[in-house]
A tleap script that builds the chain and sets N, CA, C and O, in Angstrom:
source leaprc.protein.ff14SB
mol = sequence {
  NMET CYS ILE LEU PRO PRO THR ILE VAL GLY
  LEU GLY LEU THR GLN GLN VAL ASP HIE PRO
  GLN GLY VAL ARG SER ALA SER LEU LEU THR
  ARG ASP GLU VAL ALA LEU ALA VAL GLY CYS
  SER THR ARG ALA ILE TYR ARG TRP GLU SER
  GLY ASP ARG GLU PRO ARG GLY LEU TYR ALA
  THR ARG TYR GLY ASN VAL LEU ASP LEU LEU
  ALA ARG ASP LEU ALA ARG GLN ALA THR LYS
  ALA MET SER SER GLU VAL ARG ILE ALA CSER
}
set mol.1.N position { 11.483 18.419 -16.030 }
set mol.1.CA position { 12.347 17.391 -15.356 }
set mol.1.C position { 12.803 17.822 -14.014 }
set mol.1.O position { 13.089 18.995 -13.774 }
set mol.2.N position { 12.870 16.858 -13.131 }
set mol.2.CA position { 13.223 17.257 -11.693 }
set mol.2.C position { 14.718 17.351 -11.689 }
set mol.2.O position { 15.452 16.817 -12.521 }
set mol.3.N position { 15.115 18.113 -10.628 }
set mol.3.CA position { 16.526 18.264 -10.382 }
set mol.3.C position { 16.915 17.383 -9.337 }
set mol.3.O position { 16.270 17.442 -8.290 }
set mol.4.N position { 17.902 16.538 -9.439 }
set mol.4.CA position { 18.189 15.503 -8.342 }
set mol.4.C position { 19.270 16.083 -7.438 }
set mol.4.O position { 20.212 16.759 -7.849 }
set mol.5.N position { 19.039 15.747 -6.139 }
set mol.5.CA position { 20.187 16.149 -5.171 }
set mol.5.C position { 21.479 15.481 -5.550 }
set mol.5.O position { 21.468 14.398 -6.133 }
set mol.6.N position { 22.627 16.122 -5.221 }
set mol.6.CA position { 23.943 15.596 -5.556 }
set mol.6.C position { 24.179 14.096 -4.891 }
set mol.6.O position { 24.927 13.304 -5.465 }
set mol.7.N position { 23.588 13.782 -3.802 }
set mol.7.CA position { 23.777 12.552 -3.172 }
set mol.7.C position { 23.331 11.340 -4.169 }
set mol.7.O position { 23.973 10.290 -4.213 }
set mol.8.N position { 22.336 11.547 -4.854 }
set mol.8.CA position { 21.849 10.489 -5.832 }
set mol.8.C position { 22.905 10.339 -6.895 }
set mol.8.O position { 23.397 9.245 -7.169 }
set mol.9.N position { 23.250 11.499 -7.503 }
set mol.9.CA position { 24.123 11.412 -8.699 }
set mol.9.C position { 25.486 10.966 -8.142 }
set mol.9.O position { 26.094 10.093 -8.762 }
set mol.10.N position { 25.981 11.458 -7.097 }
set mol.10.CA position { 27.366 11.095 -6.597 }
set mol.10.C position { 27.429 9.562 -6.314 }
set mol.10.O position { 28.437 8.947 -6.664 }
set mol.11.N position { 26.429 8.936 -5.716 }
set mol.11.CA position { 26.471 7.660 -5.495 }
set mol.11.C position { 26.205 6.686 -6.609 }
set mol.11.O position { 26.449 5.485 -6.490 }
set mol.12.N position { 25.709 7.216 -7.674 }
set mol.12.CA position { 25.305 6.359 -8.748 }
set mol.12.C position { 24.320 5.410 -8.226 }
set mol.12.O position { 24.464 4.221 -8.509 }
set mol.13.N position { 23.338 5.787 -7.499 }
set mol.13.CA position { 22.407 4.960 -6.930 }
set mol.13.C position { 21.682 3.975 -7.812 }
set mol.13.O position { 21.359 2.850 -7.431 }
set mol.14.N position { 21.442 4.469 -9.028 }
set mol.14.CA position { 20.630 3.630 -9.952 }
set mol.14.C position { 20.864 4.196 -11.404 }
set mol.14.O position { 21.374 5.306 -11.554 }
set mol.15.N position { 20.499 3.445 -12.423 }
set mol.15.CA position { 20.709 3.853 -13.817 }
set mol.15.C position { 19.805 5.048 -14.079 }
set mol.15.O position { 18.608 5.027 -13.791 }
set mol.16.N position { 20.396 6.061 -14.619 }
set mol.16.CA position { 19.806 7.272 -15.225 }
set mol.16.C position { 18.620 7.841 -14.253 }
set mol.16.O position { 17.460 7.963 -14.646 }
set mol.17.N position { 19.018 8.142 -13.060 }
set mol.17.CA position { 17.944 8.735 -12.226 }
set mol.17.C position { 17.742 10.183 -12.521 }
set mol.17.O position { 16.939 10.835 -11.854 }
set mol.18.N position { 18.408 10.698 -13.456 }
set mol.18.CA position { 18.196 12.102 -13.938 }
set mol.18.C position { 17.027 12.073 -14.952 }
set mol.18.O position { 16.646 13.111 -15.494 }
set mol.19.N position { 16.465 10.870 -15.201 }
set mol.19.CA position { 15.290 10.814 -16.218 }
set mol.19.C position { 14.183 10.315 -15.436 }
set mol.19.O position { 14.303 9.424 -14.595 }
set mol.20.N position { 13.056 10.927 -15.737 }
set mol.20.CA position { 11.808 10.538 -14.937 }
set mol.20.C position { 11.593 9.009 -14.820 }
set mol.20.O position { 11.267 8.563 -13.720 }
set mol.21.N position { 11.747 8.187 -15.855 }
set mol.21.CA position { 11.670 6.733 -15.859 }
set mol.21.C position { 12.656 6.206 -14.833 }
set mol.21.O position { 12.294 5.306 -14.075 }
set mol.22.N position { 13.922 6.730 -14.760 }
set mol.22.CA position { 14.795 6.310 -13.891 }
set mol.22.C position { 14.493 6.545 -12.405 }
set mol.22.O position { 14.742 5.720 -11.526 }
set mol.23.N position { 13.959 7.690 -12.216 }
set mol.23.CA position { 13.411 8.129 -10.882 }
set mol.23.C position { 12.393 7.071 -10.380 }
set mol.23.O position { 12.482 6.534 -9.276 }
set mol.24.N position { 11.358 6.804 -11.347 }
set mol.24.CA position { 10.302 5.984 -10.989 }
set mol.24.C position { 10.708 4.491 -10.756 }
set mol.24.O position { 10.303 3.839 -9.794 }
set mol.25.N position { 11.490 4.043 -11.660 }
set mol.25.CA position { 12.081 2.647 -11.415 }
set mol.25.C position { 13.002 2.531 -10.199 }
set mol.25.O position { 12.917 1.525 -9.494 }
set mol.26.N position { 13.784 3.395 -9.941 }
set mol.26.CA position { 14.600 3.498 -8.728 }
set mol.26.C position { 13.729 3.382 -7.486 }
set mol.26.O position { 14.091 2.785 -6.472 }
set mol.27.N position { 12.660 3.938 -7.621 }
set mol.27.CA position { 11.640 3.983 -6.521 }
set mol.27.C position { 10.837 2.766 -6.404 }
set mol.27.O position { 10.013 2.582 -5.509 }
set mol.28.N position { 11.106 1.953 -7.333 }
set mol.28.CA position { 10.311 0.501 -7.458 }
set mol.28.C position { 8.793 0.740 -7.564 }
set mol.28.O position { 7.975 0.033 -6.974 }
set mol.29.N position { 8.462 1.804 -8.372 }
set mol.29.CA position { 7.022 2.021 -8.550 }
set mol.29.C position { 6.705 1.640 -10.093 }
set mol.29.O position { 7.528 1.792 -10.996 }
set mol.30.N position { 5.547 1.181 -10.250 }
set mol.30.CA position { 5.151 0.988 -11.648 }
set mol.30.C position { 4.572 2.156 -12.229 }
set mol.30.O position { 4.338 3.121 -11.501 }
set mol.31.N position { 4.280 2.197 -13.600 }
set mol.31.CA position { 3.705 3.264 -14.267 }
set mol.31.C position { 2.234 3.411 -13.676 }
set mol.31.O position { 1.789 4.540 -13.471 }
set mol.32.N position { 1.547 2.378 -13.428 }
set mol.32.CA position { 0.120 2.398 -12.972 }
set mol.32.C position { 0.135 3.008 -11.662 }
set mol.32.O position { -0.825 3.737 -11.411 }
set mol.33.N position { 1.127 2.846 -10.668 }
set mol.33.CA position { 1.138 3.519 -9.423 }
set mol.33.C position { 1.366 5.009 -9.633 }
set mol.33.O position { 0.700 5.813 -8.980 }
set mol.34.N position { 2.273 5.412 -10.511 }
set mol.34.CA position { 2.563 6.812 -10.725 }
set mol.34.C position { 1.349 7.499 -11.419 }
set mol.34.O position { 1.036 8.658 -11.148 }
set mol.35.N position { 0.728 6.790 -12.261 }
set mol.35.CA position { -0.503 7.344 -12.978 }
set mol.35.C position { -1.590 7.629 -11.946 }
set mol.35.O position { -2.189 8.704 -11.942 }
set mol.36.N position { -1.844 6.630 -11.052 }
set mol.36.CA position { -2.746 6.830 -10.007 }
set mol.36.C position { -2.486 8.039 -9.060 }
set mol.36.O position { -3.390 8.733 -8.595 }
set mol.37.N position { -1.128 8.226 -8.816 }
set mol.37.CA position { -0.752 9.439 -7.907 }
set mol.37.C position { -1.090 10.755 -8.664 }
set mol.37.O position { -1.604 11.734 -8.123 }
set mol.38.N position { -0.753 10.672 -9.943 }
set mol.38.CA position { -0.824 11.924 -10.788 }
set mol.38.C position { -2.304 12.147 -11.192 }
set mol.38.O position { -2.707 13.300 -11.344 }
set mol.39.N position { -3.124 11.090 -11.371 }
set mol.39.CA position { -4.444 11.226 -11.634 }
set mol.39.C position { -4.645 11.186 -13.317 }
set mol.39.O position { -5.514 11.823 -13.911 }
set mol.40.N position { -3.762 10.398 -13.876 }
set mol.40.CA position { -3.829 10.298 -15.359 }
set mol.40.C position { -3.823 8.806 -15.764 }
set mol.40.O position { -3.893 7.902 -14.931 }
set mol.41.N position { -3.737 8.612 -17.080 }
set mol.41.CA position { -3.701 7.238 -17.564 }
set mol.41.C position { -2.270 6.743 -17.419 }
set mol.41.O position { -1.344 7.545 -17.295 }
set mol.42.N position { -2.075 5.370 -17.433 }
set mol.42.CA position { -0.741 4.799 -17.440 }
set mol.42.C position { -0.098 5.023 -18.923 }
set mol.42.O position { 1.113 5.135 -19.113 }
set mol.43.N position { -0.999 5.068 -19.850 }
set mol.43.CA position { -0.371 5.344 -21.190 }
set mol.43.C position { 0.136 6.899 -21.240 }
set mol.43.O position { 1.095 7.191 -21.955 }
set mol.44.N position { -0.437 7.735 -20.575 }
set mol.44.CA position { 0.191 9.085 -20.514 }
set mol.44.C position { 1.582 8.984 -19.845 }
set mol.44.O position { 2.562 9.486 -20.395 }
set mol.45.N position { 1.670 8.366 -18.714 }
set mol.45.CA position { 3.010 8.244 -18.167 }
set mol.45.C position { 4.053 7.656 -19.047 }
set mol.45.O position { 5.199 8.099 -19.131 }
set mol.46.N position { 3.567 6.579 -19.729 }
set mol.46.CA position { 4.527 5.838 -20.832 }
set mol.46.C position { 4.925 6.891 -21.841 }
set mol.46.O position { 6.101 6.990 -22.193 }
set mol.47.N position { 3.958 7.697 -22.326 }
set mol.47.CA position { 4.341 8.716 -23.373 }
set mol.47.C position { 5.223 9.684 -22.905 }
set mol.47.O position { 6.161 10.040 -23.619 }
set mol.48.N position { 5.022 10.219 -21.653 }
set mol.48.CA position { 5.914 11.179 -21.043 }
set mol.48.C position { 7.261 10.704 -20.891 }
set mol.48.O position { 8.224 11.389 -21.236 }
set mol.49.N position { 7.377 9.437 -20.335 }
set mol.49.CA position { 8.733 8.776 -20.013 }
set mol.49.C position { 9.469 8.539 -21.446 }
set mol.49.O position { 10.682 8.718 -21.549 }
set mol.50.N position { 8.754 8.172 -22.423 }
set mol.50.CA position { 9.364 7.826 -23.752 }
set mol.50.C position { 9.692 9.055 -24.489 }
set mol.50.O position { 10.448 8.943 -25.454 }
set mol.51.N position { 9.189 10.316 -24.142 }
set mol.51.CA position { 9.436 11.469 -24.866 }
set mol.51.C position { 8.372 11.788 -25.994 }
set mol.51.O position { 8.455 12.815 -26.667 }
set mol.52.N position { 7.442 10.920 -26.150 }
set mol.52.CA position { 6.454 11.090 -27.203 }
set mol.52.C position { 5.629 12.341 -26.955 }
set mol.52.O position { 5.236 13.047 -27.884 }
set mol.53.N position { 5.383 12.589 -25.710 }
set mol.53.CA position { 4.588 13.692 -25.343 }
set mol.53.C position { 5.166 14.395 -24.047 }
set mol.53.O position { 5.985 13.788 -23.357 }
set mol.54.N position { 4.747 15.666 -23.712 }
set mol.54.CA position { 5.127 16.225 -22.590 }
set mol.54.C position { 3.909 16.556 -21.659 }
set mol.54.O position { 2.885 17.007 -22.173 }
set mol.55.N position { 3.985 16.349 -20.317 }
set mol.55.CA position { 2.889 16.656 -19.535 }
set mol.55.C position { 2.453 18.155 -19.546 }
set mol.55.O position { 3.343 18.988 -19.715 }
set mol.56.N position { 1.289 18.533 -19.399 }
set mol.56.CA position { 0.985 19.983 -19.588 }
set mol.56.C position { -0.101 20.252 -18.424 }
set mol.56.O position { -0.789 19.374 -17.903 }
set mol.57.N position { -0.127 21.616 -18.115 }
set mol.57.CA position { -1.215 22.099 -17.141 }
set mol.57.C position { -0.853 21.496 -15.750 }
set mol.57.O position { 0.246 21.398 -15.204 }
set mol.58.N position { -2.130 21.109 -15.325 }
set mol.58.CA position { -2.263 20.449 -13.927 }
set mol.58.C position { -1.447 19.150 -13.913 }
set mol.58.O position { -0.752 18.836 -12.947 }
set mol.59.N position { -1.555 18.451 -14.961 }
set mol.59.CA position { -0.721 17.073 -15.009 }
set mol.59.C position { 0.690 17.351 -14.921 }
set mol.59.O position { 1.385 16.577 -14.262 }
set mol.60.N position { 1.222 18.363 -15.502 }
set mol.60.CA position { 2.654 18.668 -15.510 }
set mol.60.C position { 3.092 18.952 -13.971 }
set mol.60.O position { 4.128 18.522 -13.464 }
set mol.61.N position { 2.157 19.721 -13.345 }
set mol.61.CA position { 2.480 20.111 -11.971 }
set mol.61.C position { 2.355 18.898 -10.989 }
set mol.61.O position { 3.171 18.785 -10.074 }
set mol.62.N position { 1.409 18.044 -11.151 }
set mol.62.CA position { 1.294 16.892 -10.404 }
set mol.62.C position { 2.475 15.910 -10.633 }
set mol.62.O position { 3.082 15.388 -9.698 }
set mol.63.N position { 2.741 15.706 -11.867 }
set mol.63.CA position { 3.892 14.834 -12.303 }
set mol.63.C position { 5.127 15.271 -11.739 }
set mol.63.O position { 5.901 14.464 -11.225 }
set mol.64.N position { 5.388 16.614 -11.805 }
set mol.64.CA position { 6.549 17.177 -11.243 }
set mol.64.C position { 6.670 16.912 -9.829 }
set mol.64.O position { 7.741 16.565 -9.332 }
set mol.65.N position { 5.554 17.069 -9.131 }
set mol.65.CA position { 5.500 16.942 -7.619 }
set mol.65.C position { 5.782 15.566 -7.274 }
set mol.65.O position { 6.495 15.343 -6.295 }
set mol.66.N position { 5.269 14.544 -8.014 }
set mol.66.CA position { 5.465 13.183 -7.619 }
set mol.66.C position { 6.918 12.847 -7.917 }
set mol.66.O position { 7.570 12.274 -7.045 }
set mol.67.N position { 7.500 13.174 -9.137 }
set mol.67.CA position { 8.900 12.967 -9.199 }
set mol.67.C position { 9.833 13.642 -8.298 }
set mol.67.O position { 10.894 13.110 -7.972 }
set mol.68.N position { 9.442 14.897 -7.848 }
set mol.68.CA position { 10.221 15.474 -6.839 }
set mol.68.C position { 10.137 14.817 -5.461 }
set mol.68.O position { 11.134 14.778 -4.741 }
set mol.69.N position { 9.004 14.317 -5.093 }
set mol.69.CA position { 8.884 13.490 -3.897 }
set mol.69.C position { 9.762 12.154 -3.971 }
set mol.69.O position { 10.428 11.724 -3.029 }
set mol.70.N position { 9.670 11.630 -5.092 }
set mol.70.CA position { 10.384 10.251 -5.249 }
set mol.70.C position { 11.987 10.604 -5.231 }
set mol.70.O position { 12.794 9.914 -4.610 }
set mol.71.N position { 12.309 11.652 -5.916 }
set mol.71.CA position { 13.809 12.017 -5.913 }
set mol.71.C position { 14.317 12.302 -4.569 }
set mol.71.O position { 15.411 11.859 -4.221 }
set mol.72.N position { 13.511 13.093 -3.707 }
set mol.72.CA position { 13.845 13.407 -2.437 }
set mol.72.C position { 13.937 12.106 -1.545 }
set mol.72.O position { 14.819 11.993 -0.693 }
set mol.73.N position { 13.014 11.155 -1.771 }
set mol.73.CA position { 13.161 10.024 -1.027 }
set mol.73.C position { 14.329 9.132 -1.335 }
set mol.73.O position { 14.889 8.470 -0.462 }
set mol.74.N position { 14.698 9.132 -2.653 }
set mol.74.CA position { 15.889 8.494 -3.044 }
set mol.74.C position { 17.157 9.115 -2.401 }
set mol.74.O position { 18.072 8.426 -1.951 }
set mol.75.N position { 17.142 10.407 -2.395 }
set mol.75.CA position { 18.245 11.136 -1.796 }
set mol.75.C position { 18.328 10.794 -0.320 }
set mol.75.O position { 19.450 10.582 0.139 }
set mol.76.N position { 17.250 10.714 0.494 }
set mol.76.CA position { 17.276 10.271 1.854 }
set mol.76.C position { 17.869 8.924 2.060 }
set mol.76.O position { 18.673 8.667 2.955 }
set mol.77.N position { 17.419 8.065 1.166 }
set mol.77.CA position { 17.930 6.606 1.255 }
set mol.77.C position { 19.457 6.619 0.885 }
set mol.77.O position { 20.223 5.914 1.542 }
set mol.78.N position { 19.894 7.348 -0.082 }
set mol.78.CA position { 21.337 7.437 -0.393 }
set mol.78.C position { 22.050 7.966 0.739 }
set mol.78.O position { 23.020 7.349 1.177 }
set mol.79.N position { 21.642 9.116 1.291 }
set mol.79.CA position { 22.362 9.681 2.446 }
set mol.79.C position { 22.370 8.717 3.643 }
set mol.79.O position { 23.343 8.699 4.396 }
set mol.80.N position { 21.397 7.981 3.822 }
set mol.80.CA position { 21.341 7.025 4.901 }
set mol.80.C position { 22.349 5.867 4.727 }
set mol.80.O position { 23.053 5.427 5.636 }
set mol.81.N position { 22.334 5.426 3.453 }
set mol.81.CA position { 23.200 4.326 2.960 }
set mol.81.C position { 24.743 4.709 3.136 }
set mol.81.O position { 25.577 3.916 3.573 }
set mol.82.N position { 25.024 6.049 2.735 }
set mol.82.CA position { 26.285 6.578 2.787 }
set mol.82.C position { 26.693 6.766 4.273 }
set mol.82.O position { 27.849 6.487 4.591 }
set mol.83.N position { 25.883 7.186 5.130 }
set mol.83.CA position { 26.321 7.364 6.423 }
set mol.83.C position { 26.464 6.097 7.220 }
set mol.83.O position { 27.185 6.081 8.217 }
set mol.84.N position { 25.769 4.975 6.795 }
set mol.84.CA position { 25.874 3.579 7.273 }
set mol.84.C position { 27.246 3.075 6.937 }
set mol.84.O position { 27.925 2.486 7.778 }
set mol.85.N position { 27.703 3.327 5.583 }
set mol.85.CA position { 28.924 2.849 5.169 }
set mol.85.C position { 30.097 3.579 5.963 }
set mol.85.O position { 31.075 2.930 6.334 }
set mol.86.N position { 29.986 4.850 6.197 }
set mol.86.CA position { 31.074 5.618 6.947 }
set mol.86.C position { 31.105 4.965 8.276 }
set mol.86.O position { 32.223 4.642 8.678 }
set mol.87.N position { 30.057 4.705 9.052 }
set mol.87.CA position { 30.100 4.073 10.301 }
set mol.87.C position { 30.822 2.805 10.281 }
set mol.87.O position { 31.710 2.592 11.107 }
set mol.88.N position { 30.469 1.872 9.311 }
set mol.88.CA position { 31.038 0.585 9.149 }
set mol.88.C position { 32.580 0.669 8.910 }
set mol.88.O position { 33.329 -0.103 9.510 }
set mol.89.N position { 33.050 1.590 8.049 }
set mol.89.CA position { 34.405 1.796 7.731 }
set mol.89.C position { 35.249 2.362 8.965 }
set mol.89.O position { 36.459 2.154 9.054 }
set mol.90.N position { 34.597 3.020 9.815 }
set mol.90.CA position { 35.243 3.721 10.989 }
set mol.90.C position { 35.837 2.781 11.931 }
set mol.90.O position { 36.403 3.195 12.942 }
savepdb mol mol.pdb
quit
């Protein structure tokens, strides 16, 4: 599981972004798109998200990397939104 930056958690950017499915859906990606990036089947992504299975080996590394990139992008978006709100309030 990826570790999310405090900006995402603190802002409550989306529902359950501490869970892989939450990170994916907050990023507006489908399981098909994540599966393509990881190089696995859509069914594998479903099983990993539902907890039926855990990714292993190369797929675990790739899936972790994809989730990390998505989480970092969400953090950048949250930070940008937060700084915009601060400017508006000033």
